[in-house]
C-alpha positions, 0 to 999 in steps of 0.5 A, a space after each residue: 546738424 553737427 554735434 559739439 558735444 558729441 565731437 567733444 565726447 569723441 576726442 574726450 573717449 578717445 583720448 582716455 583709450 589711448 591713455 588705457 591701451 598705452 599703460 597697458 602696452 607700456 606695463 607689460 613691455 611686450 611689443 617693440 618701440 616701432 610696434 607700440 607706435 603703430 598700434 597706438 596709432 591704430 587704436 587712437 584713429 580707430 577709435 575716432 572713426 568709430 566713436 564719431 559716427 556715433 555721437 555724429 548721426 548726421 555728420 559723421 565724416 565731418 565730425 571724424 575728420 574734425 575729430 582727427 585733426 584735433 588729435 594731431 594737433 593735440 599730439 604735435 602739441 604734446 610732442 613740442 611741450 612735454 617731450 620737448 621735440 621740434 616737430 614744426 621745423 619739419 613741414 613735410 612731418 605735418 603733413 603726413 601726421 595730418 594725412 595719415 590721421 585723417 585718412 586712417 579716420 575716415 576710412 574707419 568711419 566709412 567701414 563702420 558705418 557700411 557694416 552698420 547699414 549692413 546689420 540694419 538690413 539684416 535685422 529687419 529681414 
């Protein structure tokens, strides 16, 4: 059964992680803009891929997929409303964003579940 509470927790904690990470990166001003965007992508969708299986044990891949879609929509809306970037003009950009975020989130969820299975097997031995 899909846990809606776990889904909301995944999105909320992932947003908090993104805010903390970007504040730290911006405060120290260590990386170039391209690297900040790339590492923020990795941190945000990686955290979704790790947290979704933790709070949705029965449907980890569905939770990771839906969380990545919701996070992408939040990012698009933030870009349009706050930053005034006309994102919806280019449908290819939206497609690439949704595809890359969901694939990365699902790959992270898959790797996280496989690592947890291995750790669980080693504890049983």
